[in-house]
C-alpha positions as CSV (number, residue, x, y, z in Angstrom):
1,M,-12.1,41.6,-16.9
2,K,-8.9,43.5,-16.5
3,F,-8.0,41.5,-13.4
4,A,-8.8,38.2,-15.2
5,A,-6.7,39.2,-18.2
6,F,-3.8,40.2,-15.9
7,A,-4.0,36.9,-14.1
8,A,-3.8,34.9,-17.3
9,L,-0.9,37.1,-18.5
10,L,0.8,36.6,-15.2
11,I,0.7,32.8,-15.4
12,F,2.2,33.0,-18.9
13,I,5.0,35.3,-17.9
14,V,5.8,33.3,-14.7
15,R,6.1,30.1,-16.7
16,I,8.4,31.8,-19.2
17,F,10.7,33.1,-16.4
18,D,10.6,29.7,-14.7
19,A,11.9,28.1,-17.9
20,L,14.5,30.8,-18.5
21,I,15.9,30.9,-14.9
22,F,15.7,27.2,-13.9
23,D,15.9,25.3,-17.2
24,L,18.4,27.5,-19.1
25,A,20.4,29.5,-16.5
26,M,20.8,26.8,-13.9
27,S,20.6,23.6,-15.8
28,R,22.8,24.5,-18.8
29,R,25.2,27.1,-17.5
30,R,25.8,25.7,-14.0
31,N,24.9,22.1,-14.8
32,V,22.5,22.1,-11.8
33,L,18.9,20.7,-11.9
34,A,16.6,23.0,-9.9
35,P,14.4,21.0,-7.4
36,Q,10.7,21.1,-8.2
37,L,9.9,22.4,-4.7
38,L,12.1,25.5,-5.2
39,R,10.4,26.2,-8.5
40,Q,6.9,25.9,-7.0
41,I,7.7,28.2,-4.1
42,F,9.1,30.8,-6.5
43,A,6.0,30.7,-8.6
44,L,3.7,31.0,-5.6
45,A,5.6,33.9,-4.2
46,V,5.4,35.8,-7.5
47,Y,1.7,35.0,-8.0
48,F,0.9,36.3,-4.5
49,F,2.9,39.5,-4.9
50,F,1.5,40.6,-8.3
51,L,-2.1,39.4,-7.6
52,T,-2.0,41.5,-4.5
53,L,-1.0,44.6,-6.5
54,A,-3.6,43.8,-9.2
55,S,-6.4,43.4,-6.6
56,N,-5.6,46.7,-5.0
57,R,-5.7,48.5,-8.4
58,W,-8.7,47.0,-10.1
59,L,-10.8,45.3,-7.4
60,G,-10.2,47.7,-4.5
61,F,-9.5,44.7,-2.3
62,S,-6.3,44.0,-0.5
63,L,-5.3,40.3,-0.3
64,Y,-2.5,41.2,2.1
65,G,-4.9,43.1,4.4
66,A,-7.4,40.3,4.4
67,L,-4.8,37.7,5.3
68,A,-3.4,40.1,8.0
69,T,-6.7,40.0,9.8
70,G,-6.2,37.9,12.9
71,T,-9.6,36.0,12.7
72,I,-9.1,34.9,9.1
73,V,-5.5,33.8,9.7
74,A,-6.5,31.8,12.8
75,A,-9.3,30.1,10.9
76,V,-7.2,29.3,7.8
77,L,-4.3,28.0,9.7
78,G,-6.4,26.1,12.2
79,L,-8.7,24.4,9.7
80,A,-7.9,24.3,6.0
81,L,-4.2,24.8,5.9
82,Q,-2.9,23.0,8.9
83,E,-1.9,19.8,7.1
84,T,-0.9,21.7,4.0
85,L,1.5,24.0,5.8
86,G,2.9,21.0,7.6
87,N,3.7,19.3,4.3
88,L,5.1,22.6,3.0
89,F,7.5,23.2,5.9
90,A,8.5,19.6,5.9
91,G,9.3,19.8,2.2
92,I,11.4,22.9,2.8
93,A,13.3,21.2,5.6
94,L,13.9,18.1,3.5
95,H,15.2,20.3,0.6
96,L,17.5,22.3,2.9
97,E,18.9,19.2,4.4
98,G,19.7,17.8,1.0
99,G,19.1,14.2,2.1
100,F,17.9,12.9,-1.2
101,E,17.1,14.1,-4.7
102,V,15.5,12.9,-7.9
103,G,16.9,9.6,-9.1
104,D,17.9,8.3,-5.6
105,V,16.5,5.1,-4.2
106,L,14.5,6.0,-1.0
107,H,13.3,3.6,1.7
108,S,10.7,5.2,3.9
109,G,8.6,3.0,6.2
110,D,7.1,0.2,4.1
111,Y,7.9,1.8,0.8
112,V,11.0,1.5,-1.4
113,G,11.4,3.2,-4.8
114,V,13.2,5.7,-7.0
115,V,12.4,9.4,-6.3
116,E,10.7,10.9,-9.3
117,Q,9.5,14.2,-8.1
118,M,9.6,16.4,-5.0
119,S,6.9,19.0,-4.6
120,W,5.7,21.4,-1.9
121,R,3.1,18.8,-0.7
122,A,4.5,15.3,-1.3
123,T,7.3,13.2,-2.7
124,R,6.6,10.8,-5.5
125,I,8.6,7.5,-5.8
126,R,8.4,4.8,-8.4
127,G,8.3,1.3,-6.7
128,F,10.1,-1.7,-8.1
129,N,6.8,-3.2,-9.3
130,N,6.4,0.0,-11.4
131,Q,3.7,1.3,-8.9
132,L,3.6,5.0,-8.1
133,V,3.7,5.9,-4.4
134,V,2.9,9.5,-3.2
135,L,4.3,10.2,0.3
136,P,3.3,13.4,2.1
137,N,6.4,15.4,3.1
138,S,5.2,15.5,6.7
139,V,5.1,11.7,6.8
140,I,8.6,11.4,5.3
141,A,9.9,13.9,7.8
142,R,8.8,11.7,10.7
143,E,10.1,8.4,9.3
144,R,13.5,7.0,9.5
145,L,14.9,7.3,5.9
146,E,17.4,5.1,4.2
147,V,18.8,6.7,1.0
148,F,20.8,5.0,-1.7
149,P,22.1,8.0,-3.7
150,R,22.4,7.9,-7.5
151,N,26.0,7.6,-8.8
152,N,27.1,6.6,-5.4
153,L,28.9,3.3,-4.5
154,N,26.1,1.5,-2.7
155,G,26.9,-1.9,-1.2
156,R,24.7,-4.9,-1.2
157,V,25.1,-8.4,0.3
158,L,23.8,-11.5,-1.4
159,Q,23.8,-14.9,0.5
160,I,24.5,-18.2,-1.2
161,G,24.5,-21.6,0.4
162,V,27.1,-24.3,-0.7
163,D,27.8,-27.8,0.4
164,Y,30.0,-28.4,3.5
165,N,32.4,-30.7,1.6
166,I,33.8,-27.9,-0.6
167,P,36.7,-26.0,0.8
168,P,35.8,-22.3,1.6
169,A,38.8,-21.0,-0.3
170,T,37.6,-22.7,-3.5
171,V,34.0,-21.5,-3.1
172,M,35.0,-17.9,-2.3
173,A,37.2,-17.8,-5.4
174,I,34.3,-19.1,-7.6
175,L,31.8,-16.6,-6.1
176,M,34.1,-13.6,-6.5
177,Q,35.0,-14.5,-10.1
178,S,31.3,-15.0,-11.0
179,A,30.1,-11.7,-9.5
180,S,32.9,-9.5,-10.7
181,H,31.9,-9.7,-14.4
182,I,28.2,-9.0,-14.0
183,D,26.9,-5.8,-15.7
184,G,26.1,-3.2,-13.1
185,V,28.6,-4.3,-10.5
186,A,31.1,-1.5,-9.9
187,R,34.6,-2.3,-11.2
188,E,36.5,0.2,-9.0
189,V,35.6,-1.7,-5.8
190,P,36.4,-5.4,-5.6
191,V,33.7,-8.0,-4.8
192,I,34.1,-9.3,-1.3
193,T,33.3,-12.9,-0.4
194,R,33.3,-14.4,3.1
195,V,31.9,-17.2,5.2
196,G,28.7,-15.7,6.6
197,A,27.2,-18.6,8.7
198,F,26.9,-22.3,9.2
199,S,23.4,-23.7,8.7
200,D,21.7,-27.1,8.8
201,F,21.9,-27.3,5.0
202,G,25.5,-26.1,4.4
203,V,27.8,-23.1,4.5
204,I,26.2,-19.7,3.9
205,Y,28.6,-17.4,2.0
206,D,28.2,-13.6,1.7
207,V,28.8,-12.0,-1.6
208,K,29.2,-8.2,-1.1
209,Y,29.3,-6.1,-4.3
210,F,28.9,-2.4,-5.0
211,T,26.8,-0.7,-7.6
212,R,26.2,2.9,-8.7
213,D,22.6,2.2,-9.7
214,Y,20.9,0.6,-6.7
215,A,17.6,0.6,-8.5
216,L,19.0,-2.4,-10.6
217,R,19.8,-4.5,-7.6
218,E,17.2,-7.2,-8.2
219,R,18.4,-7.7,-11.8
220,I,22.0,-7.8,-10.6
221,D,21.2,-10.3,-7.9
222,A,19.5,-12.5,-10.4
223,D,22.5,-12.3,-12.8
224,I,24.9,-13.2,-10.0
225,R,22.9,-16.2,-9.0
226,K,22.8,-17.4,-12.6
227,A,26.5,-17.0,-13.1
228,V,27.2,-18.7,-9.8
229,W,25.1,-21.7,-10.8
230,Y,26.9,-22.2,-14.0
231,A,30.3,-21.7,-12.3
232,L,29.6,-24.3,-9.6
233,R,28.4,-26.8,-12.2
234,R,31.6,-26.3,-14.2
235,N,33.6,-27.0,-11.0
236,E,31.5,-29.9,-10.1
237,T,30.4,-28.1,-6.9
238,S,26.9,-28.5,-5.5
239,F,24.7,-26.1,-3.6
240,S,23.6,-26.8,0.0
241,T,20.9,-29.4,0.5
242,P,18.8,-30.2,3.6
243,I,20.5,-32.8,5.9
244,R,18.7,-34.5,8.8
245,S,20.0,-37.1,11.2
246,Y,17.7,-39.4,13.2
247,N,18.6,-41.6,16.1
248,Q,16.4,-44.6,16.9
């Protein structure tokens, strides 16, 4: 009974210290948001230390001594905790590297989304169809990662086809003017327009813009396309259309 009461009290105290240290001391005074992985490792270390002391006093059983037994350690590591420890060490490595954090857009394998949480076992990302994807840290550590940091100037290229009869200088001016005023497009970096390729249908122009919130890229792309459509109509300019020539 004493051990159970102590365990309940320990959980309450650890949660209070977690809030005081990470939410108040780090977030408010230093303006730093503590990673969830660091908070979980801190809590696990405190639990193990004090529960070991409590078991020695009231149960007459040493957790540390049991874990130090070679047979038990080999069985635990070889069977139950092999994948768990792999995710744990992979999560620690990802945290130490500082490759991404909560709020960044992460592309790992077939999954793209906004990082919502990083724990000792997995990383949760929110896909752009509002689906939740849970990726084990060991899987992320093996994949090639593409990160679009939050509040960073991330570039994106949008391709638009226009009729061959319109001079490129005219088209590029229209495209640049249309994209520059879209909400979400960074103002500190100018929009870049260029001739990207020649196709069977017309000239393919690249519109390169920068944004600080890459998670909004689909909405920004749609707004640019809409603005370009109206601008081309005002200037009596048409989009590219399929052209085929047949010899008989």
